[in-house]
C-alpha positions as CSV (number, residue, x, y, z in Angstrom):
1,M,218.7,65.1,203.2
2,T,220.6,66.2,200.0
3,V,219.4,67.4,196.7
4,L,221.4,65.9,193.8
5,I,221.7,67.9,190.6
6,L,223.0,66.2,187.5
7,T,224.2,68.8,185.0
8,C,227.2,70.1,183.1
9,E,229.7,72.5,184.7
10,Q,228.5,75.6,182.8
11,D,224.8,75.7,183.5
12,V,223.6,79.1,184.6
13,T,220.1,77.8,184.9
14,A,221.2,75.3,187.5
15,D,223.3,78.0,189.2
16,M,220.1,79.9,189.9
17,V,218.5,77.0,191.6
18,V,221.6,76.1,193.6
19,A,221.7,79.7,194.9
20,E,218.1,79.3,196.1
21,L,218.8,76.0,197.8
22,N,221.9,77.4,199.5
23,A,220.0,80.4,200.7
24,N,217.5,78.1,202.4
25,G,220.2,75.9,203.9
26,V,219.3,72.8,201.8
27,P,222.4,70.5,201.2
28,V,223.2,70.2,197.5
29,L,225.5,67.9,195.6
30,R,226.0,69.0,192.0
31,L,227.9,66.7,189.6
32,D,228.3,65.9,185.9
33,P,228.1,62.2,185.0
34,A,230.7,63.0,182.3
35,D,233.2,63.1,185.2
36,L,232.5,59.5,186.2
37,P,235.0,57.9,186.6
38,G,237.5,60.5,187.7
39,G,236.2,63.6,189.4
40,V,233.0,61.7,190.3
41,A,233.1,58.3,192.2
42,L,230.4,56.0,193.4
43,S,230.0,52.9,195.5
44,G,226.9,50.8,196.1
45,E,226.4,47.6,198.0
46,Y,223.3,45.4,197.8
47,V,222.1,44.8,201.3
48,H,218.7,43.5,202.5
49,G,216.9,44.2,199.3
50,E,218.3,47.5,198.3
51,F,221.6,49.3,197.3
52,R,223.3,51.4,199.9
53,G,226.2,53.5,198.9
54,H,227.8,56.8,198.4
55,L,228.5,59.4,195.7
56,S,231.6,61.6,195.7
57,A,232.2,64.8,193.8
58,G,234.1,68.1,194.4
59,G,235.5,66.8,197.7
60,R,232.0,66.0,199.0
61,L,230.7,62.6,200.0
62,V,226.9,61.9,200.3
63,S,224.9,58.7,201.1
64,T,222.6,57.6,198.4
65,S,220.0,56.8,201.1
66,G,220.2,60.4,202.1
67,L,219.0,61.8,198.7
68,R,215.7,63.6,198.9
69,S,215.5,64.5,195.2
70,V,217.4,64.2,191.9
71,W,217.2,67.0,189.3
72,V,218.3,65.7,185.9
73,R,219.0,69.0,184.3
74,R,221.6,68.9,181.5
75,P,223.9,66.0,182.4
76,G,226.9,65.0,180.3
77,V,227.4,61.5,179.0
78,P,229.0,59.3,181.6
79,G,232.6,58.3,181.0
80,T,233.3,60.9,178.3
81,R,236.0,62.7,180.3
82,A,237.8,59.6,181.4
83,A,241.5,59.1,180.7
84,R,240.5,56.4,178.1
85,P,236.9,57.0,177.1
86,S,235.1,54.3,175.2
87,A,231.6,53.2,174.4
88,W,232.0,50.3,176.9
89,L,233.0,52.6,179.7
90,T,230.1,55.0,179.0
91,E,227.6,52.1,179.2
92,E,229.2,50.7,182.3
93,S,229.2,54.1,184.0
94,A,225.7,54.9,183.0
95,Q,224.4,51.6,184.2
96,A,226.1,52.0,187.5
97,L,225.1,55.6,188.2
98,Y,221.5,55.6,187.1
99,G,220.9,52.0,188.2
100,I,221.9,52.9,191.8
101,L,219.9,56.2,191.8
102,R,216.8,54.4,190.5
103,G,217.0,52.2,193.7
104,T,216.7,55.2,196.0
105,D,213.6,56.8,197.5
106,A,214.6,60.2,195.9
107,R,212.0,62.2,194.0
108,W,212.9,62.8,190.3
109,M,212.7,66.0,188.2
110,N,212.4,64.3,185.7
111,H,212.5,60.5,185.9
112,P,214.9,59.3,183.2
113,D,212.4,57.0,181.6
114,A,209.8,59.8,181.4
115,A,212.4,62.3,180.3
116,A,213.6,60.1,177.4
117,R,210.1,59.5,176.2
118,A,209.1,63.1,176.5
119,R,211.8,64.2,174.0
120,H,210.0,62.6,171.1
121,K,208.2,65.3,169.1
122,P,205.6,63.1,167.4
123,W,204.7,61.6,170.8
124,Q,204.5,65.2,172.3
125,L,202.0,66.3,169.6
126,R,199.8,63.3,170.1
127,L,199.8,63.7,173.8
128,A,199.1,67.4,173.6
129,Q,196.1,66.8,171.3
130,R,194.7,64.2,173.7
131,A,195.2,66.5,176.7
132,G,193.1,69.1,175.0
133,L,195.7,71.5,173.5
134,P,195.3,72.9,170.0
135,V,198.1,71.5,167.7
136,P,198.9,72.8,164.2
137,A,198.8,70.3,161.3
138,T,202.1,68.6,161.2
139,L,203.9,66.2,158.8
140,I,207.2,64.3,159.5
141,T,208.4,62.6,156.3
142,S,211.3,61.6,154.1
143,F,209.0,61.2,151.1
144,P,209.2,64.3,148.8
145,Q,205.8,63.7,147.3
146,A,204.2,63.5,150.7
147,A,205.8,66.9,151.5
148,R,204.5,68.4,148.2
149,E,201.0,67.2,148.9
150,F,201.1,68.5,152.4
151,A,202.2,71.9,151.1
152,E,199.3,72.0,148.6
153,R,196.9,71.6,151.6
154,F,198.7,74.0,153.8
155,P,200.6,76.5,151.6
156,D,202.0,78.5,154.6
157,L,204.5,76.1,156.3
158,V,207.5,76.2,158.6
159,V,210.2,73.6,158.8
160,K,212.0,72.5,162.0
161,T,214.2,69.7,163.3
162,V,212.4,66.6,164.6
163,S,214.8,66.2,167.6
164,G,215.6,69.8,168.3
165,T,219.3,69.0,168.4
166,H,222.1,70.0,166.0
167,P,224.4,67.6,164.2
168,Q,227.5,69.7,164.9
169,D,229.7,69.7,168.0
170,P,229.3,71.8,170.1
171,P,225.5,71.7,169.6
172,E,223.9,74.8,168.2
173,A,220.2,75.7,167.8
174,V,218.7,75.3,164.4
175,P,216.0,78.0,163.8
176,T,212.5,77.2,162.8
177,S,212.2,78.6,159.3
178,R,209.4,79.5,156.9
179,V,209.2,77.4,153.8
180,P,209.5,79.5,150.7
181,P,206.7,79.3,148.1
182,G,207.5,76.9,145.3
183,T,209.8,74.7,147.3
184,D,210.6,71.5,145.5
185,F,211.0,69.3,148.7
186,A,213.4,66.9,146.9
187,A,215.9,67.3,149.8
188,V,213.3,65.7,152.2
189,A,214.6,62.4,150.9
190,L,217.9,63.1,152.7
191,G,216.4,62.7,156.1
192,P,213.2,62.9,158.1
193,T,211.8,66.5,157.9
194,L,209.2,68.1,160.1
195,L,206.8,70.5,158.3
196,Q,204.1,72.3,160.3
197,R,201.3,74.8,159.4
198,R,202.5,78.2,160.3
199,I,200.5,80.0,163.0
200,A,200.1,83.7,162.2
201,K,201.0,84.6,165.8
202,R,200.6,87.8,167.6
203,A,202.7,86.6,170.6
204,D,204.9,83.8,171.8
205,I,204.0,82.1,175.1
206,R,206.5,80.3,177.4
207,L,204.7,78.4,180.1
208,T,207.0,76.9,182.8
209,A,205.4,74.1,184.8
210,V,206.9,73.0,188.1
211,G,204.9,70.4,189.8
212,D,201.4,71.9,190.1
213,R,202.6,75.5,189.6
214,L,202.2,77.1,186.2
215,L,204.2,80.3,185.4
216,A,203.5,81.8,182.0
217,A,205.1,84.6,180.2
218,R,204.1,86.4,176.9
219,K,206.3,88.1,174.4
220,P,204.3,90.1,171.7
221,V,205.6,89.9,168.2
222,D,207.5,93.0,167.3
223,A,205.5,95.5,165.2
224,D,208.3,95.6,162.6
225,A,208.7,91.8,162.4
226,G,208.3,90.3,159.0
227,P,206.3,87.1,158.3
228,D,209.6,85.1,157.9
229,E,210.6,85.8,161.5
230,V,209.0,82.8,163.1
231,D,211.5,81.6,165.7
232,V,211.4,83.7,168.9
233,R,214.9,82.5,169.9
234,F,216.3,84.4,166.9
235,A,214.0,87.4,167.0
236,R,215.4,90.9,167.0
237,A,215.7,92.6,170.4
238,G,212.6,94.6,171.1
239,T,209.6,93.5,173.2
240,S,210.3,91.7,176.5
241,W,208.6,88.8,178.2
242,Q,205.8,89.8,180.5
243,P,203.8,87.7,183.1
244,V,200.5,86.5,181.8
245,D,197.6,84.5,183.3
246,V,197.0,81.0,182.0
247,P,193.6,80.4,180.5
248,V,191.6,77.9,182.6
249,R,191.2,75.4,179.8
250,T,194.9,75.6,178.9
251,A,195.9,75.1,182.5
252,E,193.7,72.0,182.8
253,A,195.2,70.6,179.5
254,V,198.8,71.3,180.6
255,H,198.2,69.6,184.0
256,A,196.7,66.6,182.1
257,Y,199.8,66.5,179.8
258,L,202.1,66.5,182.8
259,R,200.2,63.7,184.5
260,R,200.2,61.5,181.4
261,A,203.8,62.3,180.6
262,R,204.9,61.7,184.3
263,L,206.8,65.0,184.3
264,A,207.5,67.2,187.3
265,Y,208.9,69.9,185.1
266,G,208.1,71.1,181.6
267,A,208.8,74.2,179.5
268,F,205.9,74.6,177.1
269,D,206.1,76.8,174.0
270,F,202.9,78.1,172.5
271,A,202.0,80.5,169.6
272,E,199.1,82.9,170.4
273,D,197.1,83.7,167.3
274,A,194.9,86.7,166.5
275,D,191.9,85.1,168.3
276,G,193.9,84.5,171.5
277,I,194.2,80.8,171.0
278,W,197.4,79.2,172.4
279,W,198.7,76.7,169.9
280,F,201.0,74.0,171.3
281,L,204.4,73.8,169.7
282,E,206.5,71.7,172.0
283,C,207.3,70.8,175.6
284,N,211.0,70.7,176.6
285,Q,211.3,68.5,179.7
286,S,214.6,70.3,180.6
287,G,214.1,73.7,179.0
288,Q,215.8,76.9,180.1
289,F,213.9,79.4,182.2
290,G,216.5,82.0,183.2
291,F,215.7,84.4,180.4
292,V,212.0,84.5,181.4
293,E,212.8,85.0,185.1
294,I,215.1,87.8,184.3
295,D,212.5,89.7,182.2
296,T,209.4,88.9,184.4
297,G,210.7,88.5,187.9
298,Q,208.7,85.3,188.2
299,P,210.2,83.1,190.9
300,I,210.9,80.0,188.8
301,A,214.2,79.1,190.3
302,R,212.7,79.5,193.8
303,T,209.7,77.3,192.8
304,I,212.0,74.5,191.5
305,A,214.2,74.7,194.6
306,A,211.1,74.4,196.8
307,W,210.0,71.3,194.9
308,L,213.4,69.7,195.1
309,A,213.7,70.5,198.9
310,R,210.2,69.1,199.8
311,D,210.2,65.8,201.7
312,A,207.9,63.2,200.2
313,P,208.9,59.7,201.4
314,G,208.1,57.0,198.9
315,D,207.6,59.3,195.9
316,G,210.8,58.1,194.3
317,R,209.8,54.5,194.1
318,R,206.3,55.4,192.9
319,A,207.9,57.4,190.1
320,E,210.1,54.4,189.3
321,R,206.9,52.3,188.8
322,E,205.0,54.9,187.0
323,G,207.8,56.3,184.8
324,V,207.6,53.4,182.4
325,A,203.8,53.3,182.4
326,G,202.0,54.0,179.1
327,V,199.7,57.0,178.6
């Protein structure tokens, strides 16, 4: 039985998991949907109620009925590397690839439907609150007056992207930034803007959830950090990530979040305040973990590899049914 990994060519995070799978003798096929058609080929025949077929990439051929799990890591857009790319070819290629994979018994990390829904920040915040996680006051708006009124109620704010993506190509991270006092907010009319009450944090928390396993790390705010340094991704080099135990109530809430979101993997970001409360910021359903594993030594890649290698007949089709279910 083979583990299928859908990701781009340069993905160090996936490399770590592939190394663990190889070390344990688990067959792996790694491919980028952007190479379909071309370097990636597929074939599927509808026989006796299901599709039976093959995938080919990198000189390897595997049967779709022989897939034990599919890790949707950072896949490219199907058809984009074709000799003559087009929107039509992209749609055809995506329908063929994901349509055939949905018809297998493979287990998903994460199921495409659940993954697509989990990217929506407003939905995340609502689900986190319902699961029992503290969530800072948040406004998403394109009305300048609404932003001004929100700032009057919460004078200390940060601004961040709604989607987490960058409009330029190649994509770059846009830092979460503190809103200067006296901001006019007229520019809010140019596009939806996410404003959030700033948590005066003493540490950042990254909690990586793999199935039922929770691996958390804590990075204290540098003693010399100013109040405008709010995004840990752009923080100056100083303190490192250290393993930390997950509070019982937080663990229960995270498990509830994952169940309701139908996610097998999630990278949760929290801000820890002076009282030790972990405030939910977001959950990235395909978030990086390599930087945490390097600092802490936590076996995140090994845990993911073990989940992907585990046999669980029928889980794939159950995920297909549950992946579109409402919370």
